[in-house]
TIBABA-652364 format. One record per residue (C-alpha): chain; residue in one letter; residue number from 1; x, y, z. Coordinates in nm, 4 decimals, padded with zeros to 6 digits. Example, Ala and Ser with C-alpha at 12.3 -4.5 7.8 and 13.67 -1.06 7.14 Angstrom:
<lumfis>
- chain;resn;resi;x;y;z
- A;A;1;01.2300;-00.4500;00.7800
- A;S;2;01.3670;-00.1060;00.7140
</lumfis>
This chain:
<lumfis>
- chain;resn;resi;x;y;z
- A;M;1;02.8491;-09.5202;14.2915
- A;T;2;02.7927;-09.8191;14.5182
- A;T;3;02.9780;-10.1198;14.3883
- A;L;4;02.8574;-10.4807;14.4426
- A;R;5;03.1659;-10.5594;14.6552
- A;A;6;03.1246;-10.2651;14.8770
- A;L;7;02.7588;-10.3346;14.9039
- A;R;8;02.8218;-10.6970;15.0202
- A;S;9;03.0873;-10.5691;15.2722
- A;E;10;02.8383;-10.3067;15.4112
- A;L;11;02.5653;-10.5568;15.4442
- A;R;12;02.7898;-10.7833;15.6392
- A;A;13;02.9107;-10.5100;15.8684
- A;R;14;02.5796;-10.3641;15.9479
- A;S;15;02.3819;-10.6996;16.0034
- A;G;16;02.6474;-10.7975;16.2492
- A;R;17;02.5896;-10.4671;16.4381
- A;G;18;02.2189;-10.4824;16.4266
- A;Q;19;02.1957;-10.1675;16.2136
- A;T;20;01.9525;-10.0808;15.9497
- A;L;21;02.0793;-10.0080;15.5950
- A;P;22;02.1149;-09.6599;15.4460
- A;E;23;01.8346;-09.5837;15.1956
- A;K;24;02.0856;-09.5881;14.9009
- A;V;25;02.2143;-09.9243;15.0049
- A;A;26;01.8651;-10.0670;15.0413
- A;R;27;01.7664;-09.9392;14.6958
- A;A;28;02.0841;-10.1012;14.5473
- A;C;29;01.9732;-10.4285;14.6983
- A;L;30;01.6647;-10.4255;14.4679
- A;T;31;01.8666;-10.3830;14.1642
- A;P;32;01.8587;-10.6878;13.9055
- A;A;33;02.2312;-10.6933;13.8924
- A;Y;34;02.2611;-10.7281;14.2698
- A;Q;35;01.9814;-10.9842;14.2995
- A;F;36;02.1588;-11.1938;14.0132
- A;V;37;02.4972;-11.1829;14.1703
- A;Q;38;02.3570;-11.2955;14.5130
- A;N;39;02.1607;-11.5708;14.3492
- A;R;40;02.4424;-11.6840;14.1102
- A;R;41;02.5297;-12.0108;14.2981
- A;A;42;02.1560;-12.1256;14.3258
- A;R;43;02.0678;-12.0058;13.9763
- A;G;44;02.3846;-12.1067;13.7820
- A;L;45;02.4701;-12.0061;13.4240
- A;R;46;02.1783;-12.1948;13.2823
- A;Y;47;01.9677;-11.8760;13.3669
- A;W;48;02.2310;-11.6597;13.1688
- A;Q;49;02.0980;-11.5917;12.8130
- A;P;50;02.2846;-11.3002;12.6748
- A;V;51;02.1589;-11.1397;12.3493
- A;P;52;02.4399;-11.1012;12.1026
- A;Q;53;02.4841;-10.7567;11.9901
- A;V;54;02.6509;-10.8537;11.6615
- A;R;55;02.4472;-10.7415;11.3507
- A;S;56;02.5109;-10.9398;11.0376
- A;G;57;02.3114;-11.0927;10.7500
- A;E;58;02.0577;-11.3480;10.8299
- A;S;59;01.9652;-11.6092;10.5689
- A;V;60;01.6568;-11.8137;10.6007
- A;V;61;01.7111;-12.1666;10.4371
- A;L;62;01.3700;-12.3485;10.4601
- A;R;63;01.4761;-12.6308;10.2297
- A;A;64;01.7922;-12.8066;10.1527
- A;G;65;01.9619;-12.6837;09.8240
- A;V;66;01.9930;-13.0541;09.7256
- A;D;67;01.7417;-13.3194;09.8318
- A;C;68;01.9593;-13.4736;10.1176
- A;V;69;01.9924;-13.7903;10.3147
- A;D;70;01.9983;-13.7598;10.7009
- A;A;71;02.2715;-14.0339;10.7514
- A;H;72;02.2439;-14.0478;11.1331
- A;N;73;01.9151;-14.0588;11.2903
- A;H;74;01.7224;-14.2654;11.5667
- A;L;75;01.3578;-14.3496;11.4821
- A;G;76;01.3104;-14.6733;11.6759
- A;R;77;01.2404;-14.7766;12.0301
- A;W;78;01.5879;-14.8338;12.1624
- A;L;79;01.6631;-14.5025;12.3076
- A;H;80;01.3213;-14.4113;12.4196
- A;P;81;01.3072;-14.3964;12.7960
- A;N;82;00.9709;-14.5722;12.7934
- A;G;83;01.0437;-14.8160;12.5124
- A;E;84;00.7999;-14.6287;12.2738
- A;W;85;00.8642;-14.5547;11.9138
- A;T;86;01.0670;-14.2214;11.9005
- A;V;87;00.8533;-14.1048;11.5929
- A;K;88;00.4837;-14.1600;11.6921
- A;D;89;00.3407;-14.0600;11.3512
- A;V;90;00.5444;-14.1791;11.0563
- A;P;91;00.3298;-14.0241;10.7760
- A;E;92;00.3618;-13.6934;10.9576
- A;L;93;00.7404;-13.7396;10.9490
- A;V;94;00.7348;-13.8264;10.5845
- A;G;95;00.5540;-13.4951;10.5286
- A;L;96;00.8194;-13.3164;10.7202
- A;M;97;01.0795;-13.4718;10.5020
- A;D;98;00.9096;-13.3581;10.1966
- A;S;99;00.8772;-12.9983;10.3185
- A;V;100;01.2364;-12.9579;10.4060
- A;G;101;01.3959;-13.1641;10.1203
- A;V;102;01.5080;-13.4746;10.3226
- A;A;103;01.4924;-13.7441;10.0687
- A;A;104;01.5812;-14.0287;10.3122
- A;I;105;01.6657;-14.0859;10.6765
- A;V;106;01.8996;-14.3566;10.8090
- A;N;107;01.7397;-14.5199;11.1128
- A;L;108;02.0140;-14.6614;11.3496
- A;D;109;01.7753;-14.8231;11.5872
- A;G;110;01.7170;-15.1639;11.4122
- A;R;111;01.8783;-15.3809;11.6876
- A;F;112;01.8311;-15.7351;11.5854
- A;G;113;01.5655;-16.0105;11.5660
- A;D;114;01.2013;-15.9263;11.6134
- A;E;115;01.2926;-15.5514;11.6833
- A;L;116;01.4886;-15.5279;11.3599
- A;A;117;01.1903;-15.6778;11.1706
- A;A;118;00.9597;-15.4257;11.3329
- A;N;119;01.1668;-15.1330;11.2390
- A;V;120;01.2088;-15.2538;10.8834
- A;Q;121;00.8313;-15.3110;10.8525
- A;R;122;00.7443;-14.9632;11.0123
- A;Y;123;00.9856;-14.7698;10.7974
- A;D;124;01.1775;-14.9444;10.5014
- A;A;125;00.8887;-15.1543;10.3780
- A;A;126;00.6082;-14.8988;10.4256
- A;Y;127;00.7979;-14.6098;10.2596
- A;P;128;01.0325;-14.7656;10.0162
- A;G;129;01.3458;-14.5367;09.9350
- A;R;130;01.2772;-14.3049;10.2231
- A;F;131;01.4199;-14.5107;10.5153
- A;V;132;01.7026;-14.7476;10.5677
- A;T;133;01.7522;-14.9382;10.8997
- A;F;134;02.0800;-15.0467;11.0622
- A;C;135;02.1111;-15.3544;11.2717
- A;H;136;02.3159;-15.3948;11.5931
- A;L;137;02.5172;-15.6852;11.7347
- A;D;138;02.3534;-15.8897;12.0202
- A;W;139;02.6182;-15.8239;12.3016
- A;R;140;02.4594;-16.0955;12.5231
- A;E;141;02.6591;-16.3354;12.3258
- A;L;142;02.9767;-16.2080;12.5023
- A;A;143;02.8729;-16.4196;12.8093
- A;Q;144;03.0021;-16.7326;12.6414
- A;P;145;03.3289;-16.8322;12.4633
- A;G;146;03.3254;-16.8298;12.0868
- A;F;147;03.0983;-16.5111;12.0758
- A;G;148;03.2923;-16.3749;11.7674
- A;E;149;03.1398;-16.6444;11.5167
- A;R;150;02.7917;-16.6036;11.6910
- A;L;151;02.8052;-16.2352;11.6426
- A;A;152;02.8938;-16.2841;11.2846
- A;D;153;02.6012;-16.5135;11.2202
- A;G;154;02.3834;-16.2509;11.3737
- A;V;155;02.5057;-15.9999;11.1131
- A;R;156;02.4177;-16.2551;10.8288
- A;R;157;02.0737;-16.2933;10.9802
- A;S;158;02.0059;-15.9272;11.0084
- A;A;159;02.1226;-15.8636;10.6534
- A;A;160;01.8775;-16.1294;10.5411
- A;Q;161;01.6053;-15.9523;10.7342
- A;G;162;01.6541;-15.6408;10.5304
- A;A;163;01.9183;-15.4346;10.7522
- A;G;164;02.0988;-15.1766;10.5345
- A;G;165;02.4114;-15.1374;10.7495
- A;L;166;02.5499;-15.2273;11.1012
- A;K;167;02.5621;-14.9743;11.3900
- A;I;168;02.8335;-15.0027;11.6521
- A;W;169;02.7646;-14.7927;11.9581
- A;K;170;03.0276;-14.6451;12.1945
- A;D;171;02.9861;-14.9057;12.4601
- A;L;172;03.2306;-15.1021;12.2420
- A;G;173;03.5521;-14.9622;12.4105
- A;L;174;03.3850;-14.7907;12.7078
- A;S;175;03.2062;-15.0744;12.9000
- A;L;176;03.1533;-15.3910;12.7095
- A;R;177;03.3240;-15.6984;12.8657
- A;D;178;03.3701;-16.0577;12.7487
- A;H;179;03.2981;-16.3766;12.9576
- A;R;180;03.6420;-16.3259;13.1179
- A;G;181;03.5763;-15.9741;13.2258
- A;R;182;03.8122;-15.8131;12.9751
- A;L;183;03.7127;-15.4863;12.8177
- A;L;184;03.6509;-15.5204;12.4519
- A;R;185;03.7982;-15.2445;12.2103
- A;P;186;03.6901;-15.1725;11.8660
- A;D;187;03.9935;-15.3523;11.7361
- A;S;188;03.9706;-15.6540;11.9630
- A;P;189;04.0742;-15.9553;11.7507
- A;E;190;03.7898;-16.1553;11.8865
- A;L;191;03.5668;-15.9514;11.6748
- A;D;192;03.7373;-16.0207;11.3562
- A;P;193;03.4648;-16.2649;11.2343
- A;V;194;03.2192;-15.9764;11.2509
- A;W;195;03.4033;-15.7719;11.0125
- A;G;196;03.4348;-16.0792;10.7801
- A;A;197;03.0559;-16.1177;10.7719
- A;V;198;03.0234;-15.7434;10.7153
- A;V;199;03.2343;-15.7795;10.3976
- A;E;200;03.0438;-16.0911;10.3020
- A;T;201;02.7055;-15.9184;10.3341
- A;G;202;02.8192;-15.5971;10.1872
- A;L;203;02.6913;-15.3918;10.4836
- A;P;204;02.8485;-15.0700;10.5800
- A;V;205;02.9412;-14.9984;10.9370
- A;L;206;02.8591;-14.6874;11.1116
- A;I;207;03.0646;-14.6776;11.4315
- A;H;208;03.0369;-14.4358;11.7357
- A;T;209;03.3598;-14.4518;11.9173
- A;A;210;03.4072;-14.2578;12.2591
- A;D;211;03.2457;-13.9498;12.3848
- A;P;212;03.3748;-13.5796;12.3149
- A;P;213;03.7265;-13.5154;12.4620
- A;A;214;03.5755;-13.2927;12.7307
- A;F;215;03.3872;-13.5870;12.8718
- A;F;216;03.7139;-13.7494;12.9749
- A;Q;217;03.8584;-13.4474;13.1564
- A;P;218;03.7912;-13.3263;13.5111
- A;L;219;03.4642;-13.1748;13.5877
- A;D;220;03.6061;-12.8399;13.6849
- A;R;221;03.5793;-12.4704;13.5750
- A;F;222;03.8059;-12.5411;13.2832
- A;N;223;03.5814;-12.8065;13.1220
- A;E;224;03.4009;-12.6422;12.8116
- A;R;225;03.1073;-12.9027;12.8259
- A;L;226;03.0697;-12.8724;13.2097
- A;E;227;02.6889;-12.7611;13.1763
- A;E;228;02.6280;-13.0739;12.9647
- A;L;229;02.8105;-13.3124;13.1956
- A;L;230;02.6438;-13.1761;13.5040
- A;K;231;02.3021;-13.2156;13.3444
- A;V;232;02.3249;-13.5522;13.1662
- A;G;233;02.6377;-13.7011;13.3372
- A;R;234;02.8814;-13.9307;13.1566
- A;S;235;02.8610;-14.3003;13.0846
- A;H;236;03.2061;-14.3782;13.2105
- A;G;237;03.4515;-14.2749;13.4769
- A;G;238;03.6428;-14.0315;13.2610
- A;G;239;04.0105;-14.0442;13.2777
- A;Q;240;04.2478;-13.8196;13.0747
- A;G;241;04.4176;-14.0232;12.7889
- A;R;242;04.1191;-14.2519;12.7319
- A;H;243;03.9881;-14.0569;12.4527
- A;A;244;04.3193;-14.0840;12.2570
- A;E;245;04.3351;-14.4573;12.3350
- A;L;246;03.9855;-14.5130;12.1991
- A;L;247;04.0536;-14.3174;11.8778
- A;A;248;04.3898;-14.5186;11.8316
- A;S;249;04.1878;-14.8367;11.8576
- A;L;250;03.9357;-14.6991;11.5891
- A;E;251;04.2311;-14.6348;11.3635
- A;R;252;04.3731;-14.9722;11.4027
- A;L;253;04.0314;-15.1206;11.3386
- A;V;254;03.9838;-14.9195;11.0183
- A;A;255;04.3557;-15.0105;10.8959
- A;N;256;04.3103;-15.3890;10.9794
- A;H;257;04.0164;-15.4213;10.7756
- A;P;258;04.0364;-15.2250;10.4340
- A;A;259;03.7522;-15.3967;10.2787
- A;V;260;03.5119;-15.2692;10.5233
- A;S;261;03.3302;-14.9355;10.4550
- A;F;262;03.3405;-14.7623;10.7987
- A;I;263;03.1538;-14.4295;10.8713
- A;A;264;03.2710;-14.2960;11.2048
- A;A;265;02.9968;-14.1031;11.3642
- A;H;266;03.0254;-13.7423;11.5028
- A;M;267;03.3435;-13.6575;11.2943
- A;A;268;03.5077;-13.9668;11.4263
- A;S;269;03.4147;-13.8352;11.7796
- A;N;270;03.6688;-13.5843;11.7442
- A;P;271;03.5534;-13.2619;11.5734
- A;E;272;03.7656;-13.0537;11.8110
- A;D;273;04.0771;-13.1767;11.6324
- A;L;274;04.0002;-13.1456;11.2583
- A;G;275;04.3905;-13.1889;11.1791
- A;W;276;04.3515;-13.5387;11.3348
- A;V;277;04.0231;-13.6034;11.1222
- A;D;278;04.2098;-13.4906;10.7977
- A;K;279;04.4869;-13.7221;10.8762
- A;M;280;04.2580;-14.0111;10.9365
- A;L;281;04.0610;-13.9571;10.6005
- A;S;282;04.3846;-13.9144;10.4107
- A;S;283;04.5255;-14.2307;10.5409
- A;H;284;04.2327;-14.4702;10.5118
- A;A;285;04.0304;-14.4629;10.1789
- A;N;286;03.7769;-14.7076;10.3418
- A;L;287;03.6894;-14.4539;10.6192
- A;A;288;03.4193;-14.1709;10.6001
- A;V;289;03.2727;-13.9527;10.8818
- A;D;290;02.9371;-13.8173;10.9510
- A;M;291;02.8767;-13.4730;11.0877
- A;S;292;02.6009;-13.5516;11.3284
- A;A;293;02.5820;-13.3769;11.6645
- A;S;294;02.8933;-13.1655;11.5729
- A;L;295;02.7242;-12.8578;11.4588
- A;A;296;02.8497;-12.6483;11.7667
- A;S;297;03.2026;-12.7777;11.7466
- A;L;298;03.2367;-12.7382;11.3596
- A;G;299;03.0566;-12.4112;11.3343
- A;R;300;03.2961;-12.2342;11.5655
- A;Q;301;03.5843;-12.3279;11.3346
- A;P;302;03.4359;-12.2620;10.9884
- A;R;303;03.7452;-12.2210;10.7819
- A;A;304;03.9068;-12.5314;10.9095
- A;T;305;03.5678;-12.7319;10.8623
- A;R;306;03.5318;-12.5906;10.4994
- A;R;307;03.8946;-12.6889;10.4275
- A;L;308;03.8333;-13.0335;10.5427
- A;L;309;03.5105;-13.0805;10.3502
- A;V;310;03.6753;-12.9420;10.0309
- A;S;311;03.9787;-13.1724;10.0794
- A;H;312;03.7606;-13.4757;10.1290
- A;P;313;03.4299;-13.4202;09.9526
- A;G;314;03.3732;-13.7813;09.9045
- A;Q;315;03.4311;-13.8871;10.2709
- A;V;316;03.1917;-13.6738;10.4782
- A;L;317;02.8204;-13.7292;10.5253
- A;F;318;02.5489;-13.5067;10.6451
- A;G;319;02.3535;-13.6306;10.9569
- A;S;320;02.1503;-13.4718;11.2290
- A;D;321;02.1208;-13.7070;11.5130
- A;R;322;01.8059;-13.5050;11.6150
- A;F;323;01.5242;-13.7363;11.7183
- A;P;324;01.2611;-13.6924;11.6678
- A;P;325;01.3453;-13.4955;11.3539
- A;D;326;01.2312;-13.1393;11.3318
- A;A;327;01.2403;-12.8660;11.0782
- A;P;328;01.4203;-12.5865;11.2720
- A;T;329;01.7150;-12.8236;11.3423
- A;Y;330;01.7311;-12.9221;10.9737
- A;Q;331;01.7015;-12.5557;10.8582
- A;T;332;01.9870;-12.4600;11.1016
- A;W;333;02.1973;-12.7255;10.9484
- A;F;334;02.1124;-12.6061;10.5963
- A;R;335;02.1997;-12.2457;10.6860
- A;F;336;02.5359;-12.3686;10.8173
- A;L;337;02.6314;-12.5826;10.5169
- A;E;338;02.4909;-12.3373;10.2497
- A;T;339;02.5422;-11.9804;10.3597
- A;D;340;02.8268;-11.7624;10.4769
- A;D;341;02.6170;-11.6237;10.7613
- A;E;342;02.8173;-11.5344;11.0621
- A;A;343;02.7612;-11.5427;11.4578
- A;F;344;02.4263;-11.7310;11.4696
- A;P;345;02.3008;-11.9825;11.7305
- A;H;346;02.3895;-12.3446;11.6808
- A;S;347;02.0571;-12.4344;11.8420
- A;P;348;01.7219;-12.3135;11.7087
- A;F;349;01.5804;-12.3563;12.0585
- A;G;350;01.8099;-12.1470;12.2628
- A;S;351;02.0026;-12.4377;12.4197
- A;Y;352;02.3653;-12.3849;12.5173
- A;I;353;02.4383;-12.7503;12.6159
- A;H;354;02.6830;-12.8065;12.3535
- A;G;355;02.8740;-12.4915;12.4143
- A;R;356;02.8176;-12.0980;12.4699
- A;W;357;02.9282;-11.9633;12.1416
- A;A;358;02.7802;-11.8832;11.8060
- A;I;359;02.8685;-12.0522;11.4681
- A;S;360;02.9344;-11.9304;11.1151
- A;G;361;02.8323;-12.0843;10.7870
- A;L;362;03.0555;-12.2699;10.5515
- A;D;363;02.9127;-12.1591;10.2075
- A;L;364;02.9995;-12.4836;10.0416
- A;P;365;03.0606;-12.5217;09.6664
- A;P;366;02.7733;-12.6820;09.4767
- A;N;367;02.9575;-13.0112;09.4026
- A;V;368;03.0807;-13.0575;09.7667
- A;L;369;02.7405;-12.9676;09.9025
- A;D;370;02.5791;-13.2321;09.6752
- A;A;371;02.8227;-13.5052;09.7915
- A;V;372;02.7845;-13.4297;10.1536
- A;Y;373;02.4186;-13.4025;10.1443
- A;A;374;02.3404;-13.7215;09.9574
- A;A;375;02.5800;-13.8775;09.6945
- A;N;376;02.8352;-14.0087;09.9596
- A;A;377;02.5580;-14.1662;10.1762
- A;R;378;02.3922;-14.3385;09.8686
- A;R;379;02.7348;-14.4643;09.7389
- A;L;380;02.8329;-14.6053;10.0910
- A;M;381;02.4831;-14.7356;10.1608
- A;P;382;02.3576;-14.9168;09.8753
- A;A;383;02.0176;-14.9782;10.0438
- A;L;384;01.9328;-14.6135;09.9859
- A;G;385;01.8978;-14.6754;09.6199
- A;E;386;01.9699;-14.4279;09.3278
- A;D;387;02.0083;-14.0525;09.4040
- A;R;388;01.6867;-13.8899;09.3082
- A;S;389;01.8732;-13.5674;09.2591
- A;A;390;02.1362;-13.7065;09.0355
- A;G;391;02.2630;-13.4532;08.7892
- A;K;392;02.1655;-13.1488;08.9794
- A;A;393;02.5244;-13.0660;09.0562
- A;G;394;02.7036;-13.2769;08.7969
- A;V;395;02.8898;-13.4691;09.0622
- A;S;396;03.0724;-13.7895;08.9991
- A;T;397;03.2851;-13.9811;09.2583
- A;E;398;03.6347;-14.1082;09.1847
- A;G;399;03.7699;-14.4329;09.3266
- A;D;400;03.9762;-14.2552;09.5823
- A;G;401;03.6871;-14.0595;09.7369
- A;T;402;03.7606;-13.7326;09.5465
- A;L;403;03.5006;-13.5708;09.3235
- A;S;404;03.5206;-13.4330;08.9740
- A;T;405;03.2636;-13.2152;08.7747
- A;P;406;03.2080;-13.2679;08.4208
</lumfis>
């Protein structure tokens, strides 16, 4: 049998002598395997879509077992490349929510001023109880001294306009600099007036700190997110150790302001190290995390993930971070949280951008599921209002974030 290595050697040798190929070698050149290997540099792994041969049970979860709150989504114009609304047809979105059991969505795109007013009017006011919009800080204030107090005043104005919380993006710590050119960190003392205004207005803070750890590592064959990084790039210069520095800054922020309710996005931007997440949640009663954009990372370690959620049922929130929202993504999340299915794709669309591996379900207990799906979000975000599904699982929340069942 002619191997590909021998075939390549034969091709080089004969082409150099101007000889034609034997019939067997010529036929081998036409095989799909040979063509794939020859073109692997040009094609890349993005063309490789192996079909898993694992045969296991497959559960179809069309609707959440408990009416849920998507605590992390983007419905505004902030992230759209053309400045358009991410969701073009709001009634159609509400119909989707009704069909899959999403009682409410937290819109993190409110920004401030007129843009906040437009988001609140389009979503919160038009569909009471179905949407809550978070505001942002106007970082243009950094250009002049005394920006901390001005940012705090902005929080107060946004709260008066109807903002249900404050969203802090990852540019705090990665790129934002003050008027002196100094990089701001989440725990920079100049921002202390902001946290005072948050306590004063009663707004929760959803904070996204850092990128995944792989985004700070060299772009080489050992980087598990290489495909994603080659496709979308990274918003900073990398640098090993920076991820840990940013997480340490986040921890200092949470510790220094115990009266603020912090929700750290994407499992505190560290779903790859659930031991660290467990330590953070155990150490800081004012901290919760959302699960958004972490399905691939959490699903490959289902036992550790389940232990974390069962240990901290009052401190984890469901969120998708899929915009515009769609039914297949929600249903994949529901399958992950509610079933014990094994080895299924983390993307319903065949995307491997977050990792070339399968995930397995958590099969969460009903009381934990109810808390993660909705009860925690409604407790931490008062603007959401009362839980419409209250009493379904008989869940109550203790003062330390633990749950008890009657």
